[in-house]
GULODREN-43572 format. One line per 5 residues: number of its first residue (from 1); for each residue x, y, z of C-alpha. Coordinates in Angstrom, 2 decimals. Layout:
<sites>
NUM = X,Y,Z ~ ...
</sites>
This chain:
<sites>
1 = 268.87,-51.75,200.32 ~ 269.21,-49.33,203.24 ~ 271.97,-46.78,203.39 ~ 272.96,-45.37,206.79 ~ 273.63,-41.73,207.36
6 = 277.11,-40.83,206.18 ~ 279.16,-39.54,209.11 ~ 282.13,-37.25,209.02 ~ 284.37,-40.10,210.14 ~ 283.45,-42.40,207.28
11 = 286.41,-44.34,205.96 ~ 288.09,-42.86,202.94 ~ 288.15,-46.22,201.07 ~ 284.36,-46.33,201.28 ~ 284.13,-42.81,199.89
16 = 286.54,-43.69,197.11 ~ 284.56,-46.79,196.21 ~ 281.35,-44.79,196.21 ~ 282.92,-42.12,194.03 ~ 284.27,-44.73,191.64
21 = 280.83,-46.30,191.36 ~ 279.45,-42.86,190.58 ~ 282.06,-42.44,187.85 ~ 280.68,-45.55,186.21 ~ 277.38,-43.71,185.84
26 = 278.94,-41.85,182.91 ~ 279.77,-44.72,180.53 ~ 279.46,-42.50,177.49 ~ 282.10,-40.08,178.72 ~ 284.44,-42.93,179.63
31 = 283.82,-44.61,176.27 ~ 284.47,-41.29,174.53 ~ 287.80,-40.92,176.34 ~ 288.79,-44.48,175.39 ~ 287.82,-43.79,171.78
36 = 289.93,-40.62,171.72 ~ 292.86,-42.53,173.18 ~ 292.55,-45.31,170.62 ~ 292.34,-42.76,167.81 ~ 295.48,-41.08,169.15
41 = 297.25,-44.45,169.38 ~ 296.19,-45.31,165.84 ~ 297.50,-41.96,164.59 ~ 300.77,-42.56,166.43 ~ 301.10,-46.03,164.93
46 = 300.28,-44.75,161.45 ~ 302.58,-41.73,161.61 ~ 305.54,-43.75,162.89 ~ 304.98,-46.92,160.88 ~ 307.35,-45.82,158.06
51 = 309.76,-43.73,160.12 ~ 313.44,-44.73,160.08 ~ 316.19,-43.18,162.19 ~ 319.89,-43.43,161.30 ~ 322.44,-42.42,163.95
56 = 326.13,-41.44,163.76 ~ 328.40,-40.50,166.67 ~ 331.40,-38.15,166.53 ~ 334.03,-37.55,169.21 ~ 335.35,-33.99,169.05
61 = 338.93,-32.94,169.70 ~ 340.87,-29.73,169.70 ~ 344.06,-29.01,167.68 ~ 347.00,-29.85,169.89 ~ 350.73,-30.24,169.53
66 = 350.97,-33.04,172.08 ~ 347.69,-34.99,172.45 ~ 349.23,-37.00,175.29 ~ 349.99,-33.97,177.42 ~ 347.98,-34.53,180.65
71 = 348.00,-30.88,181.52 ~ 345.65,-30.04,178.68 ~ 341.96,-30.27,179.67 ~ 340.15,-30.80,176.40 ~ 336.67,-30.55,177.96
76 = 337.55,-27.03,179.06 ~ 338.46,-25.95,175.56 ~ 335.30,-27.25,173.79 ~ 331.84,-25.84,174.37 ~ 329.48,-28.70,173.47
81 = 326.37,-26.50,173.29 ~ 328.08,-24.25,170.76 ~ 329.24,-27.24,168.75 ~ 325.73,-28.68,168.72 ~ 324.34,-25.42,167.38
86 = 327.06,-25.35,164.74 ~ 326.21,-28.90,163.69 ~ 322.57,-27.88,163.10 ~ 323.43,-24.59,161.37 ~ 322.46,-23.74,157.84
91 = 326.18,-23.51,156.92 ~ 326.63,-27.21,157.64 ~ 323.34,-28.02,155.89 ~ 324.32,-26.10,152.75 ~ 327.65,-27.92,152.52
96 = 325.89,-31.30,152.97 ~ 323.25,-30.33,150.38 ~ 325.96,-29.61,147.82 ~ 327.56,-32.97,148.46 ~ 324.22,-34.80,148.26
101 = 322.88,-32.85,145.34 ~ 319.86,-31.91,147.43 ~ 317.56,-29.56,145.55 ~ 315.68,-28.22,148.54 ~ 316.59,-25.59,151.08
106 = 318.86,-26.01,154.08 ~ 315.84,-25.85,156.41 ~ 314.19,-28.75,154.56 ~ 317.35,-30.81,154.90 ~ 317.73,-30.16,158.62
111 = 314.04,-30.79,159.36 ~ 314.78,-34.45,160.06 ~ 318.08,-33.83,161.89 ~ 318.47,-34.03,165.62 ~ 321.85,-33.48,167.33
116 = 322.22,-34.43,170.98 ~ 325.08,-34.60,173.45 ~ 325.27,-37.47,175.94 ~ 326.01,-36.12,179.41 ~ 329.62,-35.91,180.58
121 = 331.06,-36.62,177.12 ~ 332.58,-34.94,174.05 ~ 330.32,-36.88,171.68 ~ 327.87,-35.38,169.23 ~ 325.10,-37.77,168.17
126 = 323.61,-37.08,164.75 ~ 320.14,-38.69,164.29 ~ 318.33,-38.29,161.01 ~ 314.68,-39.32,160.53 ~ 312.96,-39.98,157.21
131 = 310.62,-42.47,155.61 ~ 313.47,-44.23,153.75 ~ 316.20,-46.13,155.67 ~ 318.92,-45.59,153.04 ~ 318.15,-41.92,152.76
136 = 318.33,-41.53,156.54 ~ 321.82,-43.12,156.68 ~ 323.07,-41.19,153.67 ~ 321.96,-37.82,154.97 ~ 323.21,-38.50,158.50
141 = 326.69,-39.36,157.23 ~ 326.71,-36.39,154.85 ~ 325.81,-33.99,157.64 ~ 328.53,-35.47,159.86 ~ 331.18,-35.08,157.16
146 = 329.99,-31.58,156.34 ~ 330.23,-30.59,159.99 ~ 333.72,-32.06,160.40 ~ 335.00,-30.43,157.23 ~ 333.53,-27.11,158.15
151 = 335.03,-27.34,161.61 ~ 338.42,-28.33,160.16 ~ 338.36,-25.47,157.67 ~ 337.50,-23.01,160.36 ~ 340.33,-24.29,162.56
156 = 342.82,-24.18,159.70 ~ 341.71,-20.70,158.76 ~ 342.27,-19.60,162.34 ~ 345.74,-21.22,162.35 ~ 346.71,-19.62,159.04
161 = 345.59,-16.24,160.29 ~ 347.74,-16.60,163.37 ~ 350.74,-17.75,161.34 ~ 350.29,-14.84,158.98 ~ 350.21,-12.41,161.89
166 = 353.35,-13.87,163.42 ~ 355.10,-13.82,160.06 ~ 354.21,-10.18,159.66 ~ 355.93,-9.47,162.94 ~ 358.92,-11.66,162.09
171 = 359.80,-10.19,158.68 ~ 360.80,-6.62,159.74 ~ 362.71,-7.94,162.71 ~ 364.63,-10.30,160.46 ~ 365.48,-7.46,158.05
176 = 366.61,-5.27,160.90 ~ 368.70,-8.09,162.31 ~ 370.32,-8.73,158.91 ~ 371.12,-5.05,158.38 ~ 372.67,-4.77,161.83
181 = 374.66,-7.96,161.38 ~ 376.03,-6.66,158.05 ~ 376.99,-3.39,159.71 ~ 378.87,-5.10,162.52 ~ 380.58,-7.56,160.24
186 = 384.43,-7.29,160.54 ~ 384.31,-4.95,163.47 ~ 385.85,-5.71,166.84 ~ 383.99,-5.38,170.07 ~ 384.54,-1.99,171.56
191 = 382.75,0.39,173.79 ~ 381.27,2.10,170.78 ~ 379.90,-1.09,169.17 ~ 378.77,-2.75,172.40 ~ 375.33,-1.23,172.15
196 = 374.85,-2.51,168.61 ~ 375.78,-6.00,169.63 ~ 373.23,-5.83,172.44 ~ 370.45,-4.79,169.99 ~ 371.47,-7.54,167.65
201 = 371.21,-10.12,170.43 ~ 367.72,-8.88,171.38 ~ 366.54,-9.05,167.76 ~ 367.84,-12.58,167.49 ~ 365.93,-13.63,170.61
206 = 362.74,-12.10,169.22 ~ 363.25,-13.86,165.87 ~ 363.77,-17.14,167.64 ~ 360.58,-16.72,169.72 ~ 358.41,-15.87,166.71
211 = 359.89,-18.67,164.66 ~ 359.18,-21.16,167.44 ~ 355.56,-20.05,167.64 ~ 355.14,-20.35,163.89 ~ 356.68,-23.78,163.96
216 = 354.31,-24.92,166.70 ~ 351.27,-23.67,164.81 ~ 352.38,-25.46,161.68 ~ 352.95,-28.61,163.67 ~ 349.43,-28.73,165.15
221 = 347.18,-31.73,164.41 ~ 344.10,-30.11,162.85 ~ 341.85,-33.19,162.92 ~ 338.43,-31.84,164.15 ~ 337.10,-35.16,165.45
226 = 336.69,-38.84,164.88 ~ 333.60,-40.71,163.72 ~ 333.11,-43.57,166.17 ~ 329.84,-44.81,164.66 ~ 328.90,-44.55,161.02
231 = 325.21,-44.33,160.26 ~ 323.84,-47.50,158.68 ~ 320.47,-48.03,157.08 ~ 318.07,-49.13,159.90 ~ 316.46,-52.53,159.53
236 = 313.14,-51.61,161.15 ~ 311.09,-48.50,161.73 ~ 311.58,-46.40,164.79 ~ 307.87,-46.32,165.73 ~ 306.42,-48.26,168.70
241 = 304.33,-50.44,166.40 ~ 300.58,-50.84,166.06 ~ 300.09,-53.08,169.09 ~ 302.03,-50.87,171.48 ~ 300.51,-47.70,170.02
246 = 296.97,-48.97,170.48 ~ 297.80,-50.25,173.96 ~ 299.22,-46.91,175.01 ~ 296.31,-45.10,173.40 ~ 293.81,-47.30,175.22
251 = 295.51,-46.75,178.59 ~ 295.64,-43.00,178.04 ~ 292.02,-43.10,176.83 ~ 290.83,-44.84,180.00 ~ 292.63,-42.27,182.13
256 = 291.21,-39.46,180.00 ~ 287.69,-40.88,180.18 ~ 287.86,-41.26,183.96 ~ 289.18,-37.72,184.25 ~ 286.35,-36.34,182.12
261 = 283.81,-38.37,184.11 ~ 285.30,-37.13,187.38 ~ 285.11,-33.50,186.21 ~ 281.50,-34.12,185.14 ~ 280.78,-35.69,188.53
266 = 282.31,-32.77,190.42 ~ 280.26,-30.19,188.54 ~ 277.08,-32.32,188.38 ~ 274.55,-30.76,190.78 ~ 272.24,-33.78,190.76
271 = 272.28,-36.34,193.57 ~ 273.44,-39.39,191.66 ~ 273.67,-41.94,194.47 ~ 272.22,-42.94,197.80 ~ 275.30,-41.52,199.50
276 = 274.66,-38.09,197.96 ~ 271.05,-38.12,199.15 ~ 272.00,-39.30,202.64 ~ 274.74,-36.68,202.97 ~ 272.51,-33.85,201.71
281 = 269.54,-34.70,203.97 ~ 271.62,-36.09,206.86 ~ 269.15,-38.93,207.07 ~ 269.30,-42.59,206.04 ~ 267.94,-43.95,202.78
286 = 265.25,-46.36,203.96 ~ 264.52,-47.94,200.60 ~ 264.92,-47.73,196.86 ~ 261.89,-48.37,194.66 ~ 262.14,-49.78,191.14
291 = 260.91,-47.78,188.22 ~ 257.14,-48.06,187.91 ~ 254.69,-47.38,185.10 ~ 252.64,-44.24,185.52 ~ 249.44,-46.19,184.85
296 = 250.09,-48.55,187.79 ~ 247.71,-48.19,190.76 ~ 249.17,-46.63,193.90 ~ 248.47,-49.74,195.97 ~ 250.76,-52.58,194.92
301 = 248.76,-55.61,193.74 ~ 249.50,-59.23,194.73 ~ 251.32,-58.09,197.86 ~ 252.26,-61.65,198.76 ~ 254.41,-62.05,195.65
306 = 255.32,-58.49,194.66 ~ 258.96,-57.35,195.03 ~ 257.66,-53.79,195.19 ~ 255.37,-54.69,198.08 ~ 258.25,-56.39,199.87
311 = 260.30,-53.20,199.54 ~ 257.43,-51.26,201.08 ~ 257.20,-53.85,203.86 ~ 260.90,-53.51,204.65 ~ 260.50,-49.72,204.93
316 = 257.41,-50.07,207.12 ~ 259.02,-52.69,209.38 ~ 262.03,-50.48,209.89 ~ 259.83,-47.53,210.78 ~ 257.79,-49.73,213.12
321 = 260.51,-51.69,214.91 ~ 263.74,-49.70,214.59 ~ 264.44,-47.99,217.92 ~ 265.17,-44.74,216.11 ~ 261.72,-44.70,214.49
326 = 259.58,-46.92,216.74 ~ 257.88,-44.00,218.54 ~ 257.34,-42.01,215.37 ~ 253.66,-42.68,214.68 ~ 252.94,-39.38,212.97
331 = 254.59,-39.39,209.55 ~ 254.51,-36.73,206.86 ~ 255.24,-37.97,203.34 ~ 256.23,-35.43,200.71 ~ 258.30,-35.06,197.57
336 = 260.77,-32.20,197.07 ~ 259.49,-31.19,193.65 ~ 257.66,-32.44,190.58 ~ 254.72,-34.79,190.94 ~ 253.48,-36.27,194.21
341 = 252.26,-39.48,192.58 ~ 255.11,-41.59,193.93 ~ 254.80,-39.97,197.35 ~ 251.11,-40.91,197.37 ~ 251.99,-44.49,196.43
346 = 254.53,-44.63,199.27 ~ 251.97,-43.33,201.77 ~ 249.31,-45.81,200.64 ~ 251.60,-48.84,200.64 ~ 253.12,-47.92,204.00
351 = 249.58,-47.70,205.37 ~ 248.82,-51.17,203.99 ~ 252.03,-52.55,205.49 ~ 251.26,-51.01,208.90 ~ 247.73,-52.44,208.74
356 = 249.23,-55.83,207.95 ~ 251.14,-55.85,211.26 ~ 247.98,-55.00,213.23 ~ 248.06,-51.21,213.43 ~ 245.16,-48.89,212.83
361 = 246.30,-46.51,210.10 ~ 244.84,-43.20,209.05 ~ 246.00,-41.39,205.90 ~ 245.27,-37.67,205.85 ~ 245.47,-36.35,202.31
366 = 246.63,-32.81,203.01 ~ 247.13,-32.20,199.29 ~ 244.34,-29.68,198.90 ~ 245.62,-28.44,195.56 ~ 245.10,-31.59,193.49
371 = 243.41,-34.24,195.68 ~ 243.25,-37.61,193.92 ~ 243.47,-40.52,196.38 ~ 239.71,-40.94,196.60 ~ 239.53,-41.58,192.84
376 = 242.54,-43.87,192.82 ~ 241.69,-46.20,195.71 ~ 238.99,-48.80,196.32 ~ 237.36,-46.98,199.24 ~ 233.98,-46.78,200.96
381 = 232.74,-44.00,203.12 ~ 232.33,-44.62,206.85 ~ 230.91,-42.54,209.65 ~ 232.69,-39.36,210.58 ~ 234.71,-39.19,213.81
386 = 232.92,-38.43,217.01 ~ 234.42,-35.03,217.53 ~ 232.80,-33.70,214.34 ~ 229.46,-33.77,216.15 ~ 230.69,-31.52,218.92
391 = 230.25,-28.33,216.91 ~ 233.84,-27.09,217.24 ~ 234.57,-24.09,215.18 ~ 230.97,-23.66,214.11 ~ 230.58,-27.10,212.49
396 = 227.44,-28.82,213.63 ~ 224.72,-31.10,212.44 ~ 223.41,-30.52,209.03 ~ 226.87,-29.92,207.63 ~ 226.72,-26.15,207.93
401 = 229.08,-23.99,209.99 ~ 229.10,-20.39,211.01 ~ 229.97,-19.32,207.56 ~ 226.79,-20.74,206.20 ~ 228.60,-23.17,203.92
406 = 228.19,-26.91,204.11 ~ 229.25,-28.54,200.81 ~ 232.63,-30.19,200.29 ~ 234.14,-27.39,198.29 ~ 233.93,-24.85,201.11
411 = 236.93,-23.59,202.96 ~ 235.37,-24.59,206.28 ~ 234.49,-28.16,205.23 ~ 237.91,-29.86,205.35 ~ 238.86,-32.12,207.01
416 = 235.14,-32.13,207.79 ~ 233.08,-35.25,208.32 ~ 234.18,-37.56,205.52 ~ 236.30,-40.61,206.25 ~ 236.84,-43.52,203.86
421 = 237.79,-47.13,204.50 ~ 240.32,-48.45,201.95 ~ 240.51,-52.17,201.26 ~ 244.15,-53.38,201.04 ~ 243.29,-57.01,200.34
426 = 244.99,-59.58,202.52 ~ 246.89,-56.83,204.33 ~ 243.69,-55.47,205.85 ~ 242.28,-52.00,205.54 ~ 243.09,-48.48,206.57
431 = 241.23,-45.21,206.77 ~ 241.56,-42.20,204.52 ~ 240.58,-38.60,205.04 ~ 240.45,-37.48,201.40 ~ 241.57,-34.06,200.32
436 = 239.21,-31.46,198.94 ~ 239.49,-28.14,197.18 ~ 239.18,-25.31,199.68 ~ 239.33,-21.56,199.45 ~ 241.98,-21.02,202.12
441 = 244.51,-23.83,202.27 ~ 246.49,-22.35,205.15 ~ 243.43,-22.06,207.36 ~ 242.37,-25.62,206.62 ~ 245.81,-27.11,207.32
446 = 246.22,-25.23,210.61 ~ 242.65,-25.79,211.83 ~ 241.87,-27.47,215.18 ~ 240.23,-30.33,213.27 ~ 243.55,-31.08,211.56
451 = 245.24,-31.13,214.96 ~ 242.64,-33.62,216.21 ~ 243.29,-35.89,213.25 ~ 247.02,-35.92,213.96 ~ 246.31,-36.41,217.67
456 = 244.72,-39.80,216.95 ~ 248.29,-41.15,216.84 ~ 248.49,-40.65,220.61 ~ 247.13,-44.17,220.75 ~ 250.15,-46.54,220.42
461 = 248.10,-48.75,218.10 ~ 247.37,-45.90,215.66 ~ 249.65,-44.50,212.96 ~ 248.77,-41.29,211.12 ~ 250.31,-40.63,207.70
466 = 249.94,-37.13,206.26 ~ 250.39,-36.67,202.51 ~ 251.25,-33.17,201.27 ~ 252.10,-31.57,197.90 ~ 255.76,-31.17,196.86
471 = 257.57,-28.90,199.28 ~ 259.15,-26.65,196.66 ~ 255.84,-26.25,194.81 ~ 253.75,-25.25,197.86 ~ 254.62,-24.53,201.47
476 = 251.76,-26.69,202.75 ~ 254.10,-29.31,204.23 ~ 255.91,-26.69,206.31 ~ 252.64,-25.87,208.11 ~ 252.43,-29.46,209.36
481 = 256.01,-30.54,210.06 ~ 255.83,-29.36,213.69 ~ 252.72,-31.49,214.28 ~ 254.20,-34.76,213.11 ~ 257.05,-36.89,214.44
486 = 259.07,-36.81,211.27 ~ 259.13,-36.28,207.52 ~ 259.68,-39.05,204.97 ~ 261.14,-37.56,201.78 ~ 260.30,-39.35,198.51
491 = 262.57,-38.29,195.67 ~ 264.14,-39.28,192.39 ~ 267.85,-38.51,192.93 ~ 268.34,-37.79,189.24 ~ 265.63,-35.14,189.28
496 = 266.76,-33.09,192.27 ~ 269.98,-31.26,193.03 ~ 272.08,-31.78,196.12 ~ 271.70,-28.11,197.00 ~ 267.92,-28.48,196.77
501 = 267.98,-31.45,199.15 ~ 270.11,-29.46,201.60 ~ 267.66,-26.55,201.32 ~ 264.77,-28.96,201.89 ~ 266.40,-30.20,205.09
506 = 266.93,-26.60,206.24 ~ 263.29,-25.75,205.56 ~ 262.03,-28.77,207.48 ~ 264.32,-28.31,210.47 ~ 263.69,-24.57,210.47
511 = 259.94,-25.20,210.68 ~ 260.45,-27.46,213.70 ~ 260.44,-30.82,211.96 ~ 262.82,-33.73,211.52 ~ 263.78,-35.67,208.41
516 = 263.39,-39.36,209.31 ~ 264.69,-40.76,206.06 ~ 264.38,-40.95,202.32 ~ 262.68,-43.31,199.91 ~ 264.34,-43.18,196.52
521 = 262.72,-44.09,193.22 ~ 263.68,-44.07,189.56 ~ 260.79,-42.07,188.18 ~ 257.92,-43.41,186.10 ~ 257.78,-44.92,182.67
526 = 255.61,-42.87,180.33 ~ 252.21,-44.30,179.61 ~ 248.79,-43.26,178.39 ~ 246.49,-42.28,181.21 ~ 242.74,-42.37,180.90
531 = 241.05,-40.28,183.55 ~ 237.91,-38.26,184.00 ~ 238.27,-34.86,182.34 ~ 241.81,-35.80,181.32 ~ 242.84,-36.32,184.94
536 = 245.55,-38.64,186.08 ~ 243.42,-40.89,188.23 ~ 241.29,-42.76,185.70 ~ 243.77,-45.51,185.03 ~ 244.48,-45.82,188.72
541 = 240.82,-46.10,189.57 ~ 240.31,-48.69,186.86 ~ 243.29,-50.74,188.03 ~ 242.17,-50.45,191.65 ~ 238.71,-51.58,190.72
546 = 240.10,-54.63,188.96 ~ 242.25,-55.43,191.99 ~ 239.28,-55.10,194.30 ~ 237.16,-57.33,192.10 ~ 239.89,-59.93,192.06
551 = 240.29,-59.84,195.83 ~ 236.57,-59.94,196.54 ~ 234.40,-57.73,198.73 ~ 234.04,-59.87,201.81 ~ 237.45,-59.32,203.35
556 = 237.12,-55.80,204.65 ~ 235.19,-56.67,207.76 ~ 237.49,-59.54,208.60 ~ 240.64,-57.56,208.11 ~ 239.32,-54.68,210.15
561 = 238.48,-57.12,212.90 ~ 241.94,-58.70,212.70 ~ 243.65,-55.32,212.93 ~ 242.10,-54.57,216.29 ~ 239.80,-51.82,215.05
566 = 236.17,-51.54,215.98 ~ 234.08,-51.79,212.83 ~ 232.23,-48.56,212.12 ~ 228.89,-48.82,210.36 ~ 229.10,-47.52,206.85
571 = 226.98,-44.64,205.70 ~ 224.03,-45.32,203.49 ~ 225.16,-45.60,199.87 ~ 221.91,-44.10,198.76 ~ 222.50,-40.97,200.77
576 = 226.10,-40.54,199.69 ~ 225.54,-41.15,195.99 ~ 223.61,-37.92,195.22 ~ 226.29,-35.82,196.92 ~ 229.08,-37.49,194.93
581 = 227.17,-37.22,191.66 ~ 226.46,-33.57,192.41 ~ 230.18,-32.95,193.03 ~ 231.10,-34.59,189.74 ~ 228.62,-32.46,187.83
586 = 229.57,-29.16,189.46 ~ 232.66,-27.52,187.96 ~ 235.50,-27.06,190.38 ~ 236.36,-23.43,191.18 ~ 239.58,-21.93,189.88
591 = 241.82,-21.83,192.92 ~ 244.97,-20.59,191.19 ~ 248.41,-22.10,191.67 ~ 248.68,-21.42,195.40 ~ 251.18,-18.57,195.10
596 = 248.73,-16.14,196.72 ~ 248.88,-18.00,200.03 ~ 250.53,-15.65,202.46 ~ 251.52,-17.80,205.42 ~ 251.20,-21.36,206.57
601 = 252.33,-21.07,210.15 ~ 250.13,-22.85,212.65 ~ 247.15,-20.94,213.93 ~ 247.25,-22.96,217.14 ~ 250.28,-24.03,219.19
606 = 251.99,-27.26,217.93 ~ 250.64,-30.52,219.29 ~ 247.58,-28.78,220.70 ~ 245.27,-31.72,221.03 ~ 242.33,-29.77,222.38
</sites>
């Protein structure tokens, strides 16, 4: 499956679908959210399974002499918020507790009470919740009656206080009026008694006014309100039920799980999908390899029937025939970090696929830290290239240069004279310049001989593949990116961060290179490896040997002839065997971890083919 480069104008639905698919990569988080939701729904169902709510409604009214008088605005005389607070007060609760014989405190009694006011009304709704339906109705009604009685008593007390105050004013005026009336009794109206008659008339008017007010207060209807709905014992619990509780809990759990997964996705630095890799490197994903066993040989066996080989073929065909990659015959294959085993397998299988379509392929193993392809592949040594006889850089006949060193472990011996022919079975064969331990890696990688190897791809029929160590482990790849046509990044998206991929692209482009694309893989299954001195190539060599024995030894010449290459006479096995045996016996020098290398910039101008 090939993923194109994600552009800035990519449709939002595609991004949403890709993000949703990435959310599904966290099934444990989603399952945990669903579990939490179901547990919450179960708790809700359990806690409300035996909950009963009894409700009573009361319409409030104010004391009035004429309830039918339209000029009286009752809603202006009653503050519903104050009445609601009074209904939930401890005074009302204590009165109800005495009537019910409740032994607890007022706060315990009102713990299940809820008083609400419907909008635009003079109704107080008393709702009482308990685990017994009869108890809920009984307490709701008791609290309603206690509130009404308390409100009525307060109103009557206010009325009595007002009547008492008016009566206090009326009594002295009445006595004064009586005394004055007794004084004026039997007397005729004269100028002397006219003033007394005037005072008497005023006192009588005042007595009449106060008496009228007292009469009105005594005539008031003191009913505090009317119960319009009596609380009855509920027939069923007030809870949503087990089914609805679990359904709601499951829905909330799914939303919670997706939210947790999304937060995890946002803060996850790893590249979890092909879209993440393509966006970070700004290059297409050319292929995705299945997870392989670490004891598998680098060259896929049974290429005619292997899905892995077909995936390699699809990558190679795209690189060979796609107009964006058709002229890129110099490829550098490298991994960002970790092991370069999968990168080596990609390079080898791409070489076999290119050889299968008639190209002459040369693999240059520029991994001079831990070279291993020679041990892992079924290869035979062939004659060195012609330019190695020209004596460039002090290298001449006899295998000794100006430095006086001629064996394979010298710093001046690589890429040197050795070139191997690798049998790829029915696909043909390709050539390999194996890596070797050298003293100065930077000098070897930037040598004129390395430039001549890469320059062999000037022939349209030749493809050169350069294999380097991981970029973040050593800077060897950066010394070669300006000599190749593009870099093929081989990475496990779960083992590298998006920021690291972006930094890798910056390093490659800053060194003058281009990222052609990415080959993704899923890592390697652990397995026991059996190699020489504990190395990681023994199992590969053994598997490659078995594959070669199964394919037979007579195909190399034919495949080389079919690929358009001129067969090069092989070197004498008898002459090469002592050197190889000597190399195996001699201990390899301790070269360190490569951190002492100071610079890997090219010692000659890029693409200098001289």
